[in-house]
C-alpha positions, 0 to 999 in steps of 0.5 A: 526879199520874200519872193518865193513864188515863181509866177509873176505878180502881174500874172498872180493878179490876173488870175485873181480877177479871172478866177471863178472863185471869189477872192479877197485883197486887203489894204496896206499903206507901207512896207510893214503893213504889206508884209502883214497882209501877206503873212495873214494869208491874203493873195493880194494887196490893195494900195489904198489912196485913202490909206497911203495919203493918211500915212503921209498925214494929208488928205485923200485929194491928190495932196501926196504926189504920185511919185511919193505914192510910187516911192512907198509902193516900191518898198511894199513890193520889195518886201512882199511876193504877192501882187499889189493893185494900186488905187490910182485915183484918176490916173494923176492927170490926162492920158499922158500922165497915165502912160507914165504912171503905168511905165513907173508901176511896172518898173517897181513890179506893181501888178495893176492899177485902178483908176476912177472916172472922176476929175483931177484932183480927186476927192474921196468918194465918201466926201460930198460924193453926189457933188463930184463931177465925173470925167467925160466918158471919151476922155476916160476911155482914152486914159484906159487905152493909153495905159493898155498901150503903154504896158509891157507885161500883157498881164498888167491889169487896168481896173476901171472904177465906175463912180456913177452910183456914188455921184447919184447918176443912176444905174443906167449911167453906171452900166453905160460907163462900164460898157464903154470902159470894157470896150476901151480895154479895161481888164475889170470893172469896180462898181462902187456904192456908198449905201449901207446895203448892197442893193445897188452893187448886186443890181449892177452885177445882175445887169452886168452878167459877167461881161468882164471881171467885177470888183467891189469895195464893201466898206459901207455895206460891210455886214452883208454876208460874203455868200451873197457876193459869191452868189452874185458872181463877184470876182474880187472883194477889196477890204479897202481901209481897215489896216489904217483904221486899225492902226489908228485906233490902236495908236490913239489908245496906246498913246493916250494911256502912256500920256496919262499913266507916265509909264509903259508898265500897263501897255507893254502887253498890248502891243507887238514885241520889238522882236516881232517888228524885227521879224517883219523888217526881215532881220533874220534874212539880213543875219543870214545874208551877213553870214554868207557875204561878210567876212566875220570879224571876231570881236576883240576881248581885252584883258586888263591886269590891275591887281596891284595896289601901287605902293609907291603912291602911298596913302592915295591907294590905302582904300583903292587900287591905283587903277581907280585913282582919279586922273583929270576927274576920271578913274584911270581904269575908266579912261582905259575902258573908254579907249576900248569902247572907242575901238568897239571893244566891248568885252573887257575882263579886269583882273582885280586884287587889292581892294577888288571890291572898289573896282566899280566900272560899268561895262566890264567883267571882273575876276579876282587874283586872291593871292595878289599880295604873294604873286605877280603879273603872270598869276593874274594873267592865269586867273583870266585864262578862261576868258582868253579868245582868238582876238585879244588884248593884254594890257596893264591897267595903269597905262595912258596913251593916245588913241591912235596907238591902240587903233594901229595895234588892232590893225597890225598882223602877227600871232603876237604883237607888242607895242614898243616905244623907241623914244628912250632918252626923253621918256620919263621912266618910273617903275620897272622900265621893261627895256626891249631888245629887237631884231631891228631898231626903229627906222621911223619910216612910213613903210612898216618894218617887220621886227621881232623881240629878242629879249626884255629886261628891267635893266640895260644889258651890255651884252645885248647892245643898245635897247630898241626901246621900252615895252609899254604894257600892250600886247595883241594876240590872235588864235595862234598866239592864244595857243602859245599863251595857253601852252606857256602858262601850263609850262611855267606854272610848273616852275617853283618861281611862278608866282614871281614871274611877269608878262615879260618873263612870259614873252622871254620864254616864248622867244626862247621857244623860237616863237616870233613875237612882232614889234609895233614901234611908236615914238612917245605919246603914252605914260604909265602911273607908278609914282606921285610925280606920275599923277601930275604928269598924267593930269597934264597928259589928259588935258592935251 
């Protein structure tokens, strides 16, 4: 993901080991800590056996399987561009396990592995170290040879870790083993000590005399000045477990504070921001990739016309508009907003008017038509013109419908698309019926028809023939349709009767200008709320 260095990771690690300058690598145990190590400026990562097992919550005794370790290493390698040297314990078995381990590490772009000359399963060196038996020298040399013979990249590194000093076998045995491992093909020797001072390691370095790169892990003798190691001709220092220890200390402190205080107020300033986590996860790169590879789907914006009182509902709307009437225990407008949310429509503008202050629904923006008593729908629509978008729904606020109707409308093509119910005879009609006459009747076929509006009227017009259906108050608009709307509103606002005009008047105006408005046919499965009888029908509708 962040791989900007052209030199292979194996080659980078080999250069660190062979450099005449002392260098350092730091422990990491998962993807996010690996990225932090790289961002801190380190040129390599130590895949610590202790830390990797700890992040799984198990002991450092091969309780985590080697495949689990490798799976985690893959995440660490993918997110970084610097090499990883794995703490491979004893090689997870015999020479054959070692061969497979090297093959799998190379497949995941891991630069090298360090194996220690103890027996499998191993125990952490600082736990009863002197009582831990060491591997047979010849057998361990066989593992090294098997690993070197198996690697495909000549720069892949195998570091042999000598545990003789930890086990109390003395300097002579440590040097004897190091020489045998060097002759077997090890690319570097790691000499380990558990003393709180560096004397053993420095004595070993002096006796070793640069026969091959020398690596140390100064966990116990941490106070030794780094200049001492430079003078001793050490090639690489591993800071072996400090990321996991720092994380544990911080998490214990924060978790205790949260538990005791039952609040986040005092800890928020002590922890990383969520944006820092997003950054470490590579969220910015994903956003850039989405802009390159994904066709950006523009967010749909819904405009809901809901300014009228609903006088036919009498006392029910004395203190609230009809869109706030409870239908089946939920306000009518809330039901409409919930339908929008199901279709991932989150930008919703409601044009209120009568008792606008009672339109209290979460997840919406409200604009107010203050002249609602003296104006009609088109005036309300003009109030929301600033909220128009290139992917937009215009809807009446008193409509109930089955979810598939909105879903199908959103997937229909056309500059403007209206939903027309072709089920005229058996549909209860209250209020203005908005009969619609189209270029073709609904043939109820599975193949979608290309049908356009010819005319909309509140009355059956004998000169137009049989109505094709009834417009239900749902209109979808794209970028071209939006331009049509802006132009039509500008033209109609200049007319003396603008305050009396409705959305059907707007659609008729566009048809007269030879704009093609598509029709999406449905057959029932909706209703509008205009009368007291409609309230009962609406309750039944929501319970089906």
